[in-house]
N, C-alpha and C positions, 0 to 999 in steps of 0.2 A: 534706542532707535524709536522714532516717532512716526505717526501716520503722516503721509504727504498731505499737502493742501489739495482741495478738489482739483480735478483735471482742468477746470475752467480757468485756473490761474495761469496767466501767461508767463513764459520764462524770461529771465533777465540774464545779463552777462555775468560771468564769473571772473573775479579778480585774478584767480590762478590761471585761467585760460581765456583771455579776452575774446569775447564774441561767442563763447560757448555757454551751455546752459548752466544756470545757477542751481543751488541745492534744493530749490523748491520744486524741481521737476520730479517726475516719477521715474527717472532713469537711475538704475542702481549704481552705475559707475560715476555719476555726477556728484562728486564730493561726498558729504556725509550721509545724505538721504538714501536709504535703501529699502523702499517699501515693498519688499518681496514677500514670499510665503511666510517667513518667520514673523514679520510685522502683523500680518493679518491674523494669524492663529493666536499670537499673544494677545492681541486686542480682543478677539472673540472669547478667549478664556477669561480675560479680566471682566468681561460683561456677563459672565455666568453661563458658560456652555452647558453646565449640568442640566439646565432646564430644557435643553434640546432633545434629550434622549427619547421621550415619548413621541415627539413630533416626527423626527427624522427616522427613527427606527421603524415606524409604521409606514413611511412613505413608499418604499420599494414594493410593498405588497400590492400596490395598484399599478404596477408597471405595465399591465396589459392595456391600460387606457391610453389611447392616442399613440402617435408614432414617435414623439419625443424629439429632443434636440439631436442634431447631427445626421438626420436622415434626409434623403433627397426630397421628401414630401413635406418637410418642416417649413411652415410659414409662420410669420408673427410680426409683431411690431418691432420697429427698429429702435424703440426707446423704452425705458422703464425696466425695472427689475422684478416686479411682483410676479408677472407671468412666468418669467424664467425660474424663479424660486420654486413655484409650484411644479413647473415642468420637470426640473431636475430631481426634486423630491419624488416625483411620480415615476420618472423613467430611468433614473440613475441606478439601475439594478446592480447589486454586487455580483461578482462572478460566482458561479455555482460551486467551484472547487474552493475549499478553504485556503486562505493565503498562507504562504510559507511563514512559519513562526507565529501563526495566530493561535489564540487560545480561547477557551470558553469565556474568560474574563472580558474579552473584547466586546461581548454582547452588552455589557453594561456601559460601554463608552459611546460617545457621540459618533455615529457612523458618517463618513463623508465619501461620496462616490464620484467617479469620473464617468463621463458619457461613453457609452460603448462605441467601438469602431463600427463602421457601416459596410465595409467591404466583404468579399467572399472568403478571404483567407482567415484562418485562425492565427493567433499571435503566439510566438514562442519568444523566450528571453533567456539569455545567459549572461552572467557577470564574469568578466575576466580581469585578472591582475597582471599588469604588464610592467616591465622595467626597461627603460631606455638606458643602456649602458654607455652610450656616447655622451650623456649629459649629466651634470650634477643638478641637484634640485636648487633652483635659483632663490628660493624663499627660506630655506632652512640650511644653514651652513654645515650642520652636522650630518646631513643626509648626502651620502656620496653619490647617489644615483637618483634619477628621476623616475618615480613610481606613479602609476596611474591605475584607476579603475574605470572600466568601460562597461556599458551594457549593449549587447547586440540583440536587437529586436528583429525577428525574421518570420516569414510565413511558415507556419507549422502544419504538419500533416495529420498528426494524431496527438491530441492533448489529454486523452484519458489517463489518469494516474499521475499527471504532472500538475502540481499545485500552482495557483496563481501567485505571482510575486508581489510584495508590498511596494508602495510608492518609495519608501526608504527602508533599508534593512534595519533590524532591531536596534543595534547600537547607535547607528546614525540618527534614527528617529528619537531615541532617548536623549542624545546630545542636542538634537534640534529643539526638543521641548525645554531642556535645561538651559540652553543658551538664551532662550527667550522668555524664561520665567513662566512657562506654561505648566500648570500643575499636572503631575501624572494622574492618570485615572480619569481624565476629562475627554480626550480626543483619541479616537482610534485611527491608526495610520490608514490612509485610503488604500484600497486594493486595486491593483491594475488588472488588465485583461491579458497580461502576458503569462504564459505557462512555462514554468521553470524547466529548462533543458529539454523541452519537447522535441521530437524529431523534426527536422526541417523538411519543407515540401518542395522537392525539385521537379515536380511533375510537369510544370509549364516552363521548364528551362531556367537558367540562372536569372536572378532578379537584380535590377539596378540598386546601387548602394548610395545611401545618403549619410553624411556625418552631421551631428548636431553638437553645438557648443552653447552652454547656458549663459545667462547673465552673470555679472560680477557677484560673487558670494552665493550664487545658486548652485544646486546640485544637478546632476545629469538627468534627473527625472522631472525637472521643472516644467517641461512641455510634453509630458507623456501623452496627453490627449491628441496632439498632432502626430507624434511618433506612431502610436497604435493605429491611427487612421491610415497613415501612409503604408504601414506594413500590411494592413488588411486589404489593401489594393495592390499588393505585389511588390513592395519595396523592402529592402533591408535597411534598417536605421540603426546607426551606431552612435550612442550617446556617450559623452566624455565628461568625467569628473576631472577638472583641472586641480590637482592636489595643492592644498594651501592657498588656493584662490577660492574654491568652493568652501562653504562654511563647515561642512562635516563630511568627510569621506571615510567610509568604513571599508577596511581590508578584510580578507578572508579569515584572519586569526581573531577577528572581533575588535581590534583596536581602531580608533577613529583619529584621523589626522585633522586638526582644526585649520581654520583660515589664519595665515600668518603674514599675508601681504602687508607691508607697512601702511599704517593708517594715513588718511589725508586725501586719497583719491585725486592726486595731482596729475597733471598731464604727463610728466616723466614716468610716474608709477604705472599709470594706465597704459601708456605706450609699451612699457616693458612687459606688462601683464599680457597684452595682446600678442606681443612677439613670442612669449613663452607658450601661450595657447596655440599659436600657429605651428610652432615646433611640435607640440603635443599632437595636433591633428595630422600632421604629415607622418609622424611616427606611427600613429594608429593605423593609417592607411597602409603603411609598410607591413604591419602585423596582420592585416586582413589579407594581404598577398601571401603571407606565410601560411595562413589557414587555407587559402585557396589551393596552395601547392602541397597540402597534406601535412603540414607541420602544426604543432600546437604551441603557441607562444605564451600560454598561461604559465606564470612563474611557479605556481603551485601544482601544475600538471592536472588541473581540473579537466575532467573528461568533457570533450566538446559534444554538443548535440549531434546525433547521427545525421549525416548529410549536410552539415553546415557549410562546408567548403564548396559543395556542389551548387549552392544557391547564390553564391556571390558572383555577380557580373562586374568585375573591376575594370571593364572597359567603359562602363557607364556609371560615373561617380559625380555626385553633387554635394553641396554643403549648405546648411542654413544655421542660423543662430539668432538668439534673442539678446537684445541689448549689447553688452560687450561681446557676446557670442556672434552677433551680426558683424561686428568689426573683425572678429577672428575669421569668419567666412571669407570676407573680402581680402584680407591679407594672405590667407591661405591660397586663394585663387591666383593672387599675384605671383606667389613664389612657387606654385606647383601646378603644372599644366595637366596633371592627371585628373584634375577637377574640371568638369565641363561647365558648371553653372553654380550660382550661389544666390542666397537670399539674406538680407539684413532685416530682421524684425525689430525696427524702432531703436536701433543703437547708434550712438555717435561713432564715427570712424576715427581710427588712429593709425599712425605709421605711414609708410611710403605710398600706400595706395591713394592717399589724398592727392598726390601730384602725379603719380605714375598712371593711375587709372587702371582699367581692365579691358581686355580685348575679347572677353567671353560674356555670355548673358549674365545680367545681374539685376535682381529685383529688390527694390526698397519698399517696405511696407511700414507705414507710420501710424501713430495715434493722432488724436484730434489736434493737439497743439504742438506738433513736431513735424517739420518738413524742411525742404531746402531753403525756405524763406527765413527761417529763424535758427537754423543750425549750420554755421559756416562749414563744418566738416562735411555735411551733406552737399552743400552747394559746390564746394571745392572738388569733392570726389565726383559728383555728377558731371561736372564740366570736363572730366577726363575719361569718362566711360565711352569706349569705342565700340563695344558689342551691343547687342540688344539690351535695352534697359527701360524700365518704367518705374514710376513712383505712384503707389497706391495708398489711399488712406482708409482705415477702418473708422468710419464716421462716428463721432461721440465715444470713441474708445480711449482708454488710458494705457499707459505703458504696459501694465500687467495683464491687459486683455489678451495678449499673445501667449500667456502662460496658463497653467492649470488653475491659477487663482480665479480665472473667469468662471470656472465651473464650481469651485469650492466655496468661495465667499458667499454667494447668494443662498446656498443651502442653509447657512447658519445666521445670515444677517437679520432676517425678519424675526424669527423667534428669539434671537439673542438681543434684539433691540439695538443692533449696530446702527449708529446714526447714518442717515443717507449721504451726508457729505463725506463721511469716511469711506463708505462703499464707493462713492463716485471717485474719490481720490485713488482708490485701488484699481477699479475696473471700469470707470467711466459710467456713462448713462446709456450706452448701447445695450439693447436687449441681449443678455448673455447667450441665450440659445442661438440667436442669429449670429452673434459674434463668433461662436465656436464653429458654426456651420460655414460661415464665410471664410474664416481663416483656414479651416481645413480644405475647403473647396479650391481656393485660389492657390494655396501652396501646392496642392496636388496637381492642379492644372499647369502650373509653371514647370514643375519637374517632369510631368508627362510630356510637355512640349520640348524641353531642352535637354533632358537626360534620357527619357524613354523614346522620344521621337513621335509621340502621338499628340496632335494639336486639336483641341476641341474649340478653339477660337474664343474662349472666355476672356483671354487677355488682349483681344483686339480692341476692346473699348467697353464703356459702361454697359451693364446688363440690368434689365428691368427686374430680373429675378434676384438681384443683390443690390438694392438701393443703398445699403450701408457701405458699399465699396465705391469710393470716389477715385477717378483717374486724374491725378494731379499733373502728370507730365509723362 
């Protein structure tokens, strides 16, 4: 797997899918190129991440300086990465509680941090193991049933004594490093702000629920920065590992299921993959109803956090996804009217939604060189959208600007000497702090309007407060 070309490279047509993006794009599902988290970390390790330890380990000590990224008072340039690198080293403070599975040895590794959520709610997290007994696994013939791992992120009432969970669990992180030839002992798994099995907070009534589907090959935690922000403002976010589509899915017994989707990223394979993901999402929503009704769908009978069922408002459900996950959100809305609204974060559409369209709100958010003018799947789907719909661009962003890479890459790029063109190919030239702030703000404004029912009018048109967000249609 190689780095993508810089995001300034225009896309060309694919022979496998005439009119669709070629492999030089930063879209993971577009043929062989998958410049996801694994590409970035492998490259950083190859460039000598060991030299980062003194620089980044000292960074969080100055966290009291400034307000940092992701806060309502954050302002900054819409271009450049230097200011953001300094900002995240300064403000990306690790959680106070040690991460689950962490050890003293982690102090010698390169620490990477996610920006803290800005809302009033603390964040809880629980991982559940689910089995859909109505389906066989489509990607492994020897697996008689479809097994999934999900993460439920929810407003928590009391987090004391509940450790924060890592970005990936131990065995999945080990597999992640091994799969990408990243030497062990170089990078510490990032710590999230989610507290393991903390009691849920039902004090302000049940909370609307959002499902998240990651890009092709990515794990359910790929966009934790967005999930935590939504939860901190009163949503429940359920993230889905699409087993054998995600590159490494760890189950409670410690074994890891690898990605087994046939290679090639052809139109038929990608269409089938989105169909499978759609069935996964609908099944997950069924299991949330079981939890709301007092049942525990976890295969291993893991104890659910106290009050979890009480915080699920399943009359207000939406879905968003990055890349192929965005296509999954659209197809799921088409087939299941329990979902009120959806968002596609820079992903090509697949399946019947291209011609059937949608009758409910749907938001398209794209990167600098991806929109309805150069992706026929976007143009075709757009022409059949009958509900509220808009197309927004994160100016000067790359495909991965909608993922946690936007926060992680700049922390290591400067001291590791990562070439600017490779940084640009991964996360564009948009100031990353502003990118995170804008992505979080517009995603929340959309779901506030169409799932929660609170309109702050940010989506009415361009805002002087967010010059990096362009309204295309």
